[in-house]
Backbone bond lengths (Angstrom), bond angles and torsions (degrees), N, CA, C in turn:
res aa  C-N    CA-C-N  psi(-1)  N-CA   C-N-CA  omega(-1)  CA-C   N-CA-C  phi
1 M - - - 1.453 - - 1.525 110.97 -
2 Q 1.341 118.06 -46.76 1.465 121.06 -178.82 1.527 110.56 -60.72
3 T 1.346 117.91 -38.71 1.460 120.85 179.20 1.514 110.22 -63.31
4 A 1.331 117.57 -41.26 1.463 121.20 178.90 1.519 110.67 -62.95
5 I 1.333 117.83 -41.91 1.467 121.21 178.52 1.522 110.24 -63.76
6 K 1.328 117.54 -43.44 1.469 120.50 178.57 1.526 110.93 -61.40
7 K 1.345 117.59 -39.59 1.469 120.68 178.48 1.528 110.49 -63.61
8 I 1.344 116.13 -41.29 1.466 119.98 178.51 1.527 109.85 -62.84
9 I 1.329 117.11 -45.60 1.465 120.92 -179.70 1.516 110.68 -62.52
10 L 1.329 118.06 -42.67 1.462 120.57 178.33 1.522 111.10 -64.83
11 S 1.342 117.13 -38.59 1.466 120.07 177.44 1.518 111.13 -63.53
12 I 1.333 116.02 -42.80 1.463 120.09 178.76 1.521 110.07 -65.22
13 A 1.337 117.61 -40.61 1.467 121.01 178.07 1.522 110.50 -60.69
14 Y 1.340 116.82 -38.72 1.467 120.24 178.07 1.528 110.37 -63.50
15 V 1.334 115.95 -45.46 1.467 119.96 178.54 1.522 109.59 -60.73
16 M 1.347 116.45 -40.12 1.462 120.57 179.62 1.521 111.09 -59.44
17 A 1.316 116.98 -37.26 1.455 120.71 -179.11 1.525 111.69 -70.28
18 C 1.341 115.89 -22.86 1.466 120.06 -174.65 1.524 114.26 -95.71
19 Y 1.332 118.59 -25.09 1.458 120.53 -169.96 1.522 110.86 -147.83
20 T 1.320 117.69 116.00 1.459 119.46 175.34 1.519 110.87 -138.41
21 T 1.316 115.73 146.17 1.453 123.19 175.27 1.520 107.80 -138.67
22 T 1.329 117.81 122.61 1.459 120.05 -179.46 1.521 110.11 -68.78
23 V 1.324 116.25 130.12 1.461 120.33 178.47 1.515 112.78 -119.53
24 I 1.317 118.41 -27.14 1.460 120.95 -176.40 1.523 108.44 -140.86
25 A 1.295 115.71 139.74 1.465 120.52 167.35 1.517 105.35 -146.83
26 H 1.320 116.74 121.46 1.453 118.35 177.21 1.512 108.71 -138.09
27 G 1.307 114.04 151.29 1.459 121.25 -175.29 1.513 107.98 133.12
28 D 1.322 117.01 -138.08 1.456 123.17 -179.12 1.528 108.95 -85.72
29 H 1.347 117.03 98.89 1.456 120.83 -176.21 1.526 112.76 -69.50
30 K 1.328 117.81 -16.64 1.460 120.72 176.78 1.514 111.11 -79.87
31 D 1.338 116.80 -23.08 1.459 121.84 -179.83 1.518 108.54 -130.01
32 P 1.359 117.96 95.62 1.465 120.94 -177.83 1.528 113.77 -56.20
33 A 1.314 117.56 -23.56 1.467 120.48 178.77 1.527 111.34 -68.31
34 K 1.338 117.32 -12.51 1.469 121.57 180.00 1.526 111.63 -112.69
35 S 1.326 116.39 25.49 1.459 121.28 -179.66 1.522 110.95 -121.74
36 V 1.324 115.74 142.38 1.459 121.40 171.22 1.523 106.64 -76.93
37 K 1.329 116.06 132.95 1.465 120.35 -179.89 1.516 109.31 -120.89
38 A 1.331 116.79 134.36 1.460 121.74 178.15 1.519 109.25 -123.34
39 N 1.323 115.87 132.50 1.461 121.79 -178.59 1.524 110.08 -125.13
40 V 1.344 116.86 126.40 1.459 120.01 172.81 1.518 107.05 -72.47
41 V 1.327 116.04 126.42 1.459 120.06 179.79 1.518 112.36 -110.95
42 F 1.331 116.27 -15.46 1.463 119.96 178.87 1.523 108.12 -164.87
43 S 1.320 116.39 139.84 1.458 120.27 173.94 1.514 108.57 -154.91
44 D 1.338 116.20 133.77 1.457 120.02 179.13 1.528 109.25 -157.99
45 A 1.319 115.41 150.36 1.455 121.05 177.04 1.531 109.34 -66.26
46 L 1.318 115.87 146.86 1.461 121.19 175.61 1.525 107.18 -93.93
47 E 1.318 116.86 106.63 1.462 120.87 -176.27 1.524 112.63 -60.70
48 N 1.337 117.04 -31.19 1.458 119.86 -177.80 1.530 113.07 -86.62
49 V 1.347 117.11 -3.55 1.465 121.54 177.42 1.534 106.99 -133.45
50 P 1.341 117.39 84.93 1.468 120.76 -175.42 1.526 112.57 -53.23
51 G 1.335 114.58 134.86 1.462 121.34 177.98 1.520 114.27 87.18
52 K 1.333 117.66 -6.64 1.469 120.97 -178.71 1.524 110.02 -109.17
53 A 1.331 114.74 153.01 1.464 121.43 176.89 1.526 109.57 -131.00
54 L 1.311 115.87 151.75 1.458 122.54 172.60 1.526 106.24 -104.94
55 T 1.326 116.50 125.52 1.462 121.60 -178.96 1.521 108.57 -129.31
56 V 1.325 115.96 131.78 1.459 122.15 178.19 1.524 107.97 -108.47
57 V 1.342 115.48 128.26 1.457 121.47 -178.28 1.528 108.42 -125.44
58 E 1.317 116.61 132.07 1.465 121.91 173.10 1.524 107.03 -96.48
59 V 1.336 116.89 129.34 1.455 121.99 -178.13 1.520 108.94 -119.25
60 D 1.331 116.46 122.52 1.464 122.69 176.88 1.517 108.89 -102.27
61 V 1.338 115.48 128.29 1.458 121.20 -179.91 1.531 107.85 -122.60
62 P 1.334 117.74 105.29 1.466 120.75 -178.79 1.533 112.26 -62.47
63 P 1.316 117.77 163.34 1.468 121.50 179.43 1.533 111.96 -54.24
64 G 1.341 115.67 132.19 1.456 121.22 175.73 1.513 115.49 73.44
65 V 1.329 118.01 5.20 1.465 121.86 -176.23 1.522 109.25 -103.99
66 G 1.328 115.61 150.24 1.449 120.57 178.44 1.505 111.54 -141.71
67 S 1.311 114.60 -178.46 1.449 121.98 -179.43 1.517 108.51 -123.22
68 P 1.331 117.84 137.25 1.468 119.43 176.71 1.527 110.72 -70.32
69 S 1.310 116.21 174.03 1.450 123.20 -179.18 1.533 111.08 -55.41
70 H 1.336 114.82 136.82 1.456 120.51 -178.77 1.527 109.65 -156.93
71 Q 1.318 115.17 171.80 1.463 121.72 176.97 1.515 108.88 -132.49
72 H 1.332 114.98 156.24 1.458 120.88 179.69 1.522 110.38 -118.90
73 A 1.323 115.18 151.55 1.458 120.85 173.84 1.526 109.13 -74.32
74 G 1.321 117.23 143.03 1.456 121.63 173.69 1.515 114.11 66.34
75 T 1.332 114.80 -151.67 1.459 123.63 178.41 1.519 108.19 -102.92
76 V 1.346 116.43 140.39 1.460 120.73 -178.64 1.533 109.56 -127.39
77 F 1.330 115.85 130.96 1.462 123.28 170.97 1.519 106.04 -106.97
78 V 1.347 117.58 127.49 1.466 121.69 -177.21 1.522 108.73 -119.37
79 Y 1.344 116.10 130.63 1.468 122.96 -178.71 1.526 108.17 -125.57
80 V 1.332 117.78 127.07 1.468 121.90 -178.90 1.525 108.92 -81.27
81 L 1.327 115.66 116.24 1.465 122.37 -179.90 1.523 112.38 -87.14
82 E 1.337 115.57 -30.57 1.468 120.31 -173.17 1.524 108.91 -156.28
83 G 1.330 117.10 139.92 1.459 121.50 174.51 1.516 113.72 76.14
84 T 1.341 114.76 -154.47 1.458 123.68 -178.34 1.518 109.05 -131.96
85 V 1.333 115.64 141.16 1.462 121.51 178.40 1.525 108.41 -129.24
86 K 1.327 116.13 129.90 1.469 121.41 171.34 1.524 106.47 -91.47
87 S 1.330 115.39 132.89 1.458 120.12 -176.81 1.520 109.83 -136.58
88 Q 1.331 115.11 142.46 1.458 121.18 176.58 1.524 108.03 -133.38
89 L 1.332 116.10 127.18 1.457 121.74 179.50 1.520 109.86 -112.92
90 N 1.335 116.70 133.52 1.469 122.91 176.90 1.532 112.67 51.81
91 N 1.339 116.97 40.08 1.468 123.45 -179.90 1.523 112.97 56.44
92 G 1.333 116.89 24.86 1.462 122.03 178.17 1.515 111.59 -84.65
93 E 1.313 115.17 -153.78 1.459 122.50 -179.27 1.531 110.49 -64.83
94 I 1.335 117.07 139.27 1.465 121.98 173.43 1.520 106.91 -83.41
95 V 1.342 115.19 125.04 1.465 121.14 -176.32 1.520 109.13 -120.80
96 E 1.345 116.31 137.47 1.463 121.23 174.22 1.522 109.49 -94.67
97 F 1.333 114.90 127.35 1.460 121.49 177.24 1.524 107.98 -113.10
98 K 1.327 116.07 129.72 1.463 122.05 -179.69 1.522 110.21 -104.49
99 K 1.320 116.18 168.52 1.463 122.85 178.63 1.533 109.84 -44.45
100 G 1.337 115.20 130.16 1.451 121.17 178.85 1.519 114.36 91.48
101 E 1.334 118.34 -7.39 1.461 121.52 179.44 1.529 109.84 -99.96
102 S 1.341 116.12 163.33 1.461 119.59 -174.69 1.523 111.23 -150.56
103 W 1.340 114.62 168.11 1.463 121.81 173.87 1.519 109.15 -151.39
104 I 1.338 114.98 166.90 1.467 121.99 178.65 1.523 108.68 -120.67
105 E 1.326 115.69 140.70 1.463 122.01 174.04 1.525 107.63 -115.88
106 P 1.334 117.54 105.62 1.471 120.25 177.82 1.532 110.99 -66.82
107 P 1.330 117.70 162.75 1.464 120.67 177.10 1.534 110.73 -53.57
108 G 1.328 115.78 140.82 1.457 121.37 178.27 1.515 115.28 85.39
109 T 1.335 117.54 -1.56 1.467 120.99 179.72 1.518 110.42 -70.75
110 V 1.333 116.72 136.46 1.462 121.64 171.50 1.523 106.02 -94.26
111 H 1.332 115.81 119.85 1.468 120.23 176.41 1.528 105.20 -87.16
112 S 1.333 114.87 88.50 1.460 122.71 -170.79 1.520 112.76 -61.61
113 M 1.347 117.00 -34.91 1.464 120.08 -176.02 1.523 110.10 -158.67
114 T 1.318 114.94 139.49 1.459 123.23 170.62 1.516 105.94 -134.77
115 E 1.336 116.97 136.01 1.468 118.71 -177.37 1.521 110.24 -156.52
116 N 1.319 115.67 143.75 1.461 121.69 170.64 1.532 105.75 -94.90
117 P 1.352 118.01 109.66 1.461 119.89 -175.85 1.535 114.47 -75.85
118 S 1.327 117.03 -12.42 1.465 119.96 -178.32 1.527 111.05 -72.59
119 K 1.308 116.32 144.91 1.476 121.56 175.08 1.535 110.86 -89.04
120 T 1.365 116.57 -14.25 1.469 119.38 -173.36 1.524 115.37 -128.99
121 E 1.336 117.91 -24.52 1.468 120.79 -173.58 1.526 112.32 -104.35
122 N 1.329 115.96 138.63 1.457 122.34 175.81 1.534 109.53 -71.85
123 A 1.313 117.08 152.43 1.463 122.38 171.44 1.526 107.51 -120.08
124 R 1.336 115.21 145.31 1.462 120.14 -178.80 1.524 107.85 -143.40
125 V 1.334 116.06 131.52 1.455 120.75 178.31 1.525 109.72 -126.93
126 M 1.324 114.20 158.23 1.455 122.29 172.97 1.522 106.11 -111.90
127 A 1.323 117.10 123.31 1.462 122.18 177.79 1.524 108.21 -110.67
128 V 1.327 116.31 124.73 1.456 122.07 179.69 1.529 107.48 -110.06
129 F 1.331 115.76 114.68 1.465 122.85 -177.37 1.527 110.26 -100.67
130 V 1.314 116.82 138.99 1.462 122.58 164.45 1.521 104.08 -120.24
131 A 1.346 114.62 108.43 1.462 120.37 -173.32 1.527 109.65 -147.20
132 E 1.322 115.62 173.26 1.461 121.04 176.25 1.524 109.45 -56.65
133 E 1.331 116.35 140.51 1.457 119.64 176.07 1.523 109.34 -57.63
134 G 1.330 116.89 133.66 1.461 122.53 177.63 1.519 114.51 78.75
135 A 1.320 118.65 3.68 1.469 121.17 -178.76 1.520 111.27 -66.99
136 Q 1.330 116.26 148.19 1.462 121.22 170.05 1.527 105.18 -73.11
137 L 1.333 117.30 116.58 1.460 120.97 -171.32 1.521 113.59 -72.89
138 T 1.332 118.03 -31.57 1.463 121.40 -178.88 1.511 109.55 -131.19
139 T 1.329 115.70 132.30 1.458 122.09 175.47 1.518 107.28 -125.25
140 M 1.329 116.80 120.16 1.463 120.82 179.73 1.526 108.57 -75.70
141 D 1.343 116.09 137.75 1.463 121.38 177.47 1.517 109.74 -76.51
142 E 1.326 115.77 151.00 1.465 120.51 176.93 1.523 109.17 -70.20
143 P 1.328 118.03 135.90 1.482 119.55 177.33 1.524 110.42 -63.95
144 A 1.332 115.96 145.65 1.473 120.95 176.99 1.521 109.64 -65.65
145 K 1.327 116.48 142.03 1.477 120.18 -178.75 1.488 110.72 -105.09
């Protein structure tokens, strides 16, 4: 089973190297080096699950940069390709994930915080979504007033 998962991840990484489209950038729009960037690298309908699509997104998080609270459509599997990412789900425990580690976000999860804790190293993750076809994959939460 682990070998099959590694083959899938390597196949997705290959596709990521061949095809990217920027879909999200948030942070300091005046300085792209301080913005989280997300690129769709693959998306296709799931023939065996009518109405659902599998979408792979590569997310680059520069040193010291993070993402405010947000939610994702469907179920999301996240795999750290490079660096370290601090993540908090549903205002729970903040967990650091390093290269090669992963987590799952079930439907309805609030991704309270994402951050690259390094001052010098980039972080990069692969997010695999299974969601309704055409769904907005990320919705930023309104800031508290």
